[in-house]
C-alpha positions in Angstrom: 83.4 137.0 96.6 86.1 138.4 99.0 89.2 136.3 99.9 87.8 135.6 103.3 84.7 134.3 102.1 86.3 132.2 99.7 88.3 130.7 102.4 85.3 130.6 105.2 82.9 128.7 102.7 85.5 126.7 101.3 85.0 127.6 97.8 88.4 128.6 97.0 90.5 127.2 93.9 93.8 125.7 94.9 96.8 124.8 92.8 99.1 122.0 94.7 102.5 122.0 93.0 105.3 119.0 93.7 107.8 117.2 91.9 106.6 113.9 92.7 102.8 112.5 92.5 103.1 109.7 94.6 104.0 108.7 98.2 107.9 108.7 97.6 109.0 110.6 101.0 107.4 112.8 103.6 107.2 115.8 101.7 105.4 114.1 99.0 103.2 112.5 101.4 102.2 115.8 102.8 101.4 117.3 99.3 99.1 114.6 98.8 97.2 114.8 102.4 97.1 118.5 102.3 95.3 118.6 99.0 93.0 116.0 100.3 92.3 117.8 103.3 91.5 121.0 101.3 89.1 119.1 98.9 87.4 117.6 102.5 86.8 121.2 103.4 85.4 122.4 100.1 88.2 123.6 98.1 88.7 122.7 94.3 92.3 121.4 93.8 94.5 120.9 90.8 97.5 119.5 90.8 101.2 120.3 88.7 103.8 117.7 88.9 106.4 115.5 87.0 105.3 112.4 85.0 106.9 109.2 86.9 105.8 105.7 86.4 104.6 105.4 90.0 102.4 108.4 89.7 98.9 108.2 91.2 96.0 108.6 88.7 95.4 112.4 88.1 93.3 114.4 85.4 95.8 116.8 85.5 98.4 114.7 84.2 98.6 116.1 80.6 100.2 119.0 82.0 102.9 117.4 84.0 106.5 118.1 83.0 108.5 115.1 81.4 110.1 112.9 84.1 113.6 114.0 85.4 115.4 111.0 87.5 118.5 111.6 89.0 118.3 108.4 91.1 118.8 105.9 88.4 122.2 104.5 87.3 124.1 107.1 85.2 122.1 110.0 86.9 125.2 112.3 87.1 125.4 112.3 83.4 121.5 112.7 82.7 121.9 115.6 85.3 124.2 117.5 83.4 122.5 116.7 80.1 119.3 118.3 81.6 121.3 121.1 82.8 119.0 123.8 81.7 116.1 122.2 82.9 117.6 121.9 86.3 118.6 125.7 86.3 115.5 127.0 84.9 112.9 124.8 82.9 111.2 126.4 80.0 109.2 123.4 79.5 107.8 123.3 83.1 106.7 127.2 82.7 105.1 126.3 79.7 103.3 123.4 80.8 102.0 125.2 84.0 100.9 128.1 81.8 98.9 125.6 79.7 97.6 124.3 82.7 96.7 127.8 84.0 94.8 128.5 80.8 92.2 125.7 81.6 91.9 126.6 85.2 90.8 129.6 87.6 93.4 129.3 90.4 93.0 131.4 93.5 96.4 130.5 95.3 99.0 128.2 94.7 100.6 126.1 97.6 104.2 124.7 96.0 105.8 122.1 98.0 109.4 120.6 96.5 110.1 121.7 92.9 113.7 122.8 92.8 115.3 121.0 89.9 112.7 119.0 88.6 110.3 121.7 88.0 112.7 124.4 89.0 111.5 127.7 90.1 110.4 129.1 86.5 106.7 128.0 87.2 107.1 130.7 90.2 107.6 133.2 87.3 104.7 132.4 85.4 102.6 132.0 88.5 103.6 135.5 89.4 103.1 136.9 85.9 99.4 135.7 86.5 99.1 137.6 89.7 98.5 134.2 91.4 99.4 134.5 94.9 101.9 132.0 96.0 102.9 130.0 99.3 105.8 127.7 99.8 106.1 124.8 102.5 109.8 124.4 103.2 110.0 120.6 103.9 114.0 120.8 103.8 116.6 123.6 103.6 117.1 124.0 99.9 116.1 127.6 100.0 119.4 127.9 102.2 121.6 124.9 101.4 122.2 123.9 97.7 122.4 120.3 98.7 119.0 120.4 100.7 120.2 119.0 104.1 123.0 120.8 105.5 125.0 117.6 105.8 128.0 116.2 104.1 130.4 113.3 104.8 132.0 114.7 107.7 128.6 115.8 109.3 126.4 118.7 109.7 127.6 121.6 107.4 126.8 125.5 107.1 129.7 126.4 104.8 127.7 127.8 102.2 126.1 130.3 104.6 126.7 134.1 103.2 126.8 133.2 99.5 130.0 131.0 99.9 128.5 128.6 97.4 131.5 127.1 96.0 131.6 124.7 99.2 129.1 122.9 97.4 131.9 121.8 95.0 134.5 121.4 97.5 132.8 119.0 99.2 131.3 117.2 96.4 128.1 117.6 98.0 125.9 116.1 95.2 126.4 112.6 94.5 130.4 112.8 95.4 130.6 114.2 91.9 132.5 117.7 91.2 130.5 118.1 87.9 127.1 117.3 89.7 128.1 119.5 92.3 129.2 122.4 90.1 125.7 122.3 88.4 123.9 122.8 91.6 126.0 125.3 92.7 125.5 127.1 89.3 121.8 126.3 89.8 121.7 128.2 93.5 123.9 130.8 92.2 121.2 131.8 89.3 118.4 131.6 91.8 119.8 133.8 94.3 120.8 136.3 91.7 117.4 136.4 89.7 115.5 135.9 93.3 113.5 133.8 91.8 112.1 132.2 95.1 112.5 135.6 97.3 110.7 137.8 94.6 107.9 135.4 93.8 106.7 133.6 96.8 104.2 135.6 99.1 104.7 133.4 102.0 107.3 130.4 103.0 105.6 127.9 105.7 108.1 126.1 107.7 106.7 123.3 110.1 109.2 124.0 112.8 110.7 126.8 114.8 114.1 125.4 114.0 113.9 125.9 110.3 112.3 129.5 110.7 115.3 130.1 112.9 117.8 128.6 110.4 116.3 130.3 107.1 116.4 133.9 109.2 120.0 133.0 110.1 120.9 132.6 106.4 119.4 135.8 105.3 115.7 135.2 104.8 113.2 138.1 105.8 111.3 137.0 109.0 108.3 138.9 107.7 107.9 136.2 104.7 108.1 133.2 107.0 105.3 131.8 109.0 105.4 128.8 111.6 102.6 126.1 110.8 103.2 122.8 112.2 102.3 119.5 110.1 99.2 117.7 110.4 98.6 113.9 110.5 95.5 111.8 110.9 95.2 109.3 113.5 92.7 106.8 115.1 90.2 108.6 117.5 91.1 105.9 120.0 94.5 104.5 120.2 95.2 101.6 122.6 99.2 101.8 123.4 99.3 98.1 123.3 101.7 95.7 124.9 104.4 98.2 125.5 106.9 95.1 126.1 108.1 94.7 122.7 111.3 96.9 122.6 112.0 100.2 120.8 111.1 100.5 117.1 112.6 102.8 114.7 110.5 103.1 111.0 111.5 105.5 108.0 114.5 105.4 105.5 117.6 103.7 106.2 120.2 106.2 105.0 123.1 107.5 106.8 121.5 110.9 107.9 119.1 108.8 110.3 122.0 107.9 112.6 121.2 104.0 112.5 124.8 103.1 112.9 124.7 105.1 116.4 121.3 103.3 117.3 122.8 99.7 116.4 126.0 100.3 118.6 123.6 101.6 121.2 121.5 98.5 121.2 124.3 96.4 121.4 126.0 98.5 124.2 122.6 98.6 126.3 121.5 95.2 125.5 117.8 96.6 124.5 116.2 95.2 121.6 115.4 97.3 118.7 113.3 96.8 115.8 114.2 98.5 112.5 111.5 98.9 109.8 112.1 100.6 106.2 114.2 100.4 103.2 117.1 102.8 101.9 120.4 102.7 100.4 121.9 102.0 103.7 120.4 98.2 104.5 123.2 96.0 103.8 125.9 98.2 105.6 123.6 98.0 108.7 122.8 94.3 108.3 126.6 93.7 108.3 127.0 95.8 111.2 124.3 94.0 113.4 125.9 90.6 112.5 129.5 91.7 113.2 128.5 93.2 116.6 125.8 90.8 117.4 123.4 93.7 118.5 120.0 92.6 119.4 118.2 94.6 116.1 115.9 92.9 113.9 115.2 94.2 110.5 111.3 93.9 109.2 111.8 95.2 105.9 109.0 97.8 104.5 105.5 97.9 106.4 103.0 100.1 105.9 99.3 100.5 107.0 98.1 97.9 109.7 101.3 96.0 109.6 103.3 98.8 110.5 101.1 100.0 113.3 100.6 96.4 114.6 104.6 96.4 115.6 104.6 99.9 116.5 101.6 99.5 118.9 103.2 96.8 120.6 106.5 98.9 121.1 107.7 100.7 124.2 108.8 103.5 122.0 109.7 104.8 118.8 113.3 105.9 118.1 114.6 108.6 115.8 118.2 108.8 116.2 118.9 111.4 113.2 122.2 113.2 112.8 121.0 116.2 110.6 118.4 119.0 110.8 115.3 117.0 110.8 112.3 119.1 110.3 109.0 117.9 112.0 108.9 114.3 110.9 105.6 113.1 110.2 106.6 109.5 111.4 107.0 110.9 115.0 103.4 112.8 114.9 101.7 109.4 113.8 103.5 107.5 116.4 102.2 110.0 118.9 98.7 109.6 117.5 99.0 106.2 118.6 100.3 107.0 122.1 104.0 106.1 121.3 106.6 108.4 123.3 109.6 109.4 121.3 113.5 108.7 122.1 114.6 111.6 119.8 118.3 112.8 119.1 118.8 116.5 120.3 118.9 118.3 116.6 116.8 120.3 114.4 113.3 120.4 115.0 113.0 117.0 117.0 113.5 118.8 120.3 110.3 121.0 119.6 108.3 117.5 119.9 109.7 116.2 123.5 108.7 117.3 126.7 111.2 115.0 128.7 109.5 112.1 130.7 105.9 113.3 129.2 106.2 112.8 125.6 109.4 111.3 125.1 113.5 111.6 126.0 116.2 113.1 124.2 119.7 112.4 123.9 123.1 113.9 122.2 122.8 113.2 118.5 125.5 110.9 117.3 126.4 109.9 120.9 126.4 106.0 121.3 126.6 106.1 125.1 124.0 108.8 125.4 121.7 106.7 123.5 122.5 103.3 125.3 121.7 105.1 128.5 118.4 106.5 127.5 117.3 103.0 126.1 118.3 101.3 129.4 116.0 104.0 131.2 113.1 103.6 128.9 113.4 99.7 129.0 113.1 99.7 132.7 109.8 102.2 132.9 106.9 100.6 134.6 103.9 100.1 132.2 101.7 102.6 134.1 104.0 105.3 133.5 104.1 104.3 129.6 100.4 104.5 129.7 100.4 107.9 131.5 103.1 109.0 128.4 100.6 107.8 125.8 97.9 109.9 126.9 100.4 112.8 127.0 101.4 112.2 123.3 97.8 111.9 122.3 96.9 115.4 124.2 99.7 116.8 122.3 99.2 115.8 118.8 95.4 116.5 119.3 96.3 119.9 120.4 99.1 120.9 118.0 98.9 118.6 115.0 95.4 117.9 114.3 93.6 118.7 110.9 91.5 121.3 112.5 94.2 123.2 114.0 96.3 123.1 110.4 93.1 123.9 108.6 92.4 126.9 110.7 96.0 128.2 110.4 96.5 127.6 106.9 93.1 129.4 106.1 94.1 132.6 108.0 97.4 132.5 105.9 95.5 132.0 102.7 93.4 134.6 103.5 96.0 137.1 104.2 98.0 136.4 101.2 95.1 136.4 98.8 94.3 139.9 100.2 97.5 141.1 99.8 98.3 143.5 96.5 99.9 141.8 93.7 102.8 143.3 92.5 
């Protein structure tokens, strides 16, 4: 059977690879959702990941690599102790080799691996002539610290190979030692071309990320734009639209929540914040000090989350880093909620002004406050029209059917290409 026939009939065998095998963040959710979608379309799926207490049950777990957790206390010391695994994990290569001995794989789809599994697994896949595609959920392929962000804001100082800046700016956990290790990791990966010579195609979910990787030296021919997909109700009632503005997501500095709280105070517009993260205590203190009209609802999911979002006028994403294509925004669109979004990264690609949302200058309190006032004054009929536009946009650009057609074409092209 040819590769085109395999794709068309849904009889291919897929290897899905990611550091975490539970819904830890957006990239991990997408890895699980992508595998589930491919299985629904008839593909056989195999997982390769890292052992973790919160992992979902998986029959492939015997081949998962041992856990590396840099989030726990003492993580800098552990990172240094695991230095060789961070740079090039022989364990990960051996484990995936044993997995491949038991499976027939037509194509591997890699998500976030980096210093948990390391690109050593790419060498093993290449040695077995298995085609590889990689989705760039963040900017690690360019920036050693993933985000192009440091304590002073957006940072691109490492562009052109100036990797010493990751140490000079202590980009990893504020530590010279940890930053030095990640500088070494990036230098070795670059020198050995572990990503560029092994990965057949890099998938980016936003045009911004495509352009940014090209600016940092990646071959445009190696990069394909395929926008993220989300599942959403076939019918969505936009709801009350009188319950203020809602943010839902991680509570961390790059999300611009300090700017949002100050804008809420300046505008007088009520804001609800849903989520958890390392900045929660700082944000609560700021709200109390300012007397801002902001309510923290904690971590919500499922019906509890969508009940709150469904009653909002709009959702807000005040990010101050290079966002890619946030799943939270697409899910809100699918439920008829327009976006108040910062003009940074891939966010502007999701906004047609006054149709699917409104944009403001990232990090600018006054600009966001003015936008909040404008949205709070809009009549319900206008918001209902926007709800329909949001639904139309996400159905046309981010549905399962659209995504599957594009990913199938890419898989077919990669599987037909000769392997070196």
